[in-house]
Every structure is written in C-alpha cells, then in structure tokens.
N, C-alpha and C positions, 0 to 999 in steps of 0.2 A: 429289214433289208429292203432298200429301194432299188429296184431293178433298172429303172430308166430315169435319168436326170436330163435336164435341159432339152426337153422334147420339143421339136418343131414338127407339126403335122404335115403330111403330104398335101400338096395342092390339089385342087379339083382336076387340073390337067394330069397330075401324077396318077390319081385314082382312075381317071378315064383311060389313061394309057394302060394301066393294069387290067382294066376291064377288056380292052381291045386285045391285049396280049393273051389273056386267058380265053378269049372268045366267048365270054359269058354274057348272058342277058342281064338286064337290071334285076330281075327276080333272083337269078343265081348269085349276083353280087350281094344282094340283100341277105341271102342265106349264108354266104361266106362271112359277112360282117356280123351276122347274128341280129340283124334289124328286121322289123316286122314286114316290110314290103319294099317293092321297087320305089314307091313314092318316098319312103324314108331314106333309101339309098341315094336318091336324086338330091336330097338336101345337102349331101356332101359334094356333089359334082356339078351343080347347076345354080342358076339364078344369079342375081347381082352380088349376093354375099353368101357364098357357100359356107355351110357349117364346118367348123374345124373338127377333124376326126380325133377322138380321144385316144391316148396310147393303148388303153386296154382293148379297144375295138381293133386297132391296127395289129396289136399283138395276137389277138384271136384269129384274125385273117392270116397273118404270117405263119402262125403255128400250124394251121390246117394245111398250108402249102408245103411246109418243110419237114414236119414230124411224121414218122411212120405211124401206121395204124396202131401198132403196139405201144408206141410212145403216147399217142393221143388217148388210148385206152387207160394207160397208167394215170394220166392227168384226170380223166373222168372218174376213175376209181377213187382217186384222192379226194375229188369233189364230193363223192358219195360218203367217203369216210368222214369228211368234215361235217356232213349233215344234209347235203343236197339230195334231192330225188328227181329223177327224170326217166 
C-alpha cells in the first residue's frame, strides 16, 4: 500500500513559514523533523540549493502536529511490535 503518490516537497520558504508559525527554534524544528541538529534542519531551509524534504520526514512532522498522544502512542507501540526499541 503506497500512502503518498506524486509527492512534491515543501519549499524552503514553506518550511521557514512553518517554523515561524510554530514559534520554534531551529533545534526544536530539528526535533520535530527527527533530524540530528539545527545544522541538519538548515539544510532544508537555506543555502543556494536547499535539500528536498522526503515524504517520510514531512509525514513524521505532520503526524506529531495533528495526532493525539494516544494515537501517537499506538503508532509507537506498533513500531515496538514490529521489532524497534527505544
């Protein structure tokens, strides 16, 4: 089952606008995106040729913003059931 087809990533401006809307620091955005640090986050939002955000990272960010704690816990439980540990 493919969940997302014909994906076009958000632009650097789109991501910067989200950061401003949320009032987050670069480090907070890195946490939201599940990337290592602010410097990794900036690769999506700056420079001459910003990195395109993959759909799984954007999905991870969006899920954290719209799913309830209970729904997120169900996803994390499923990840553990599949074999992950954290």
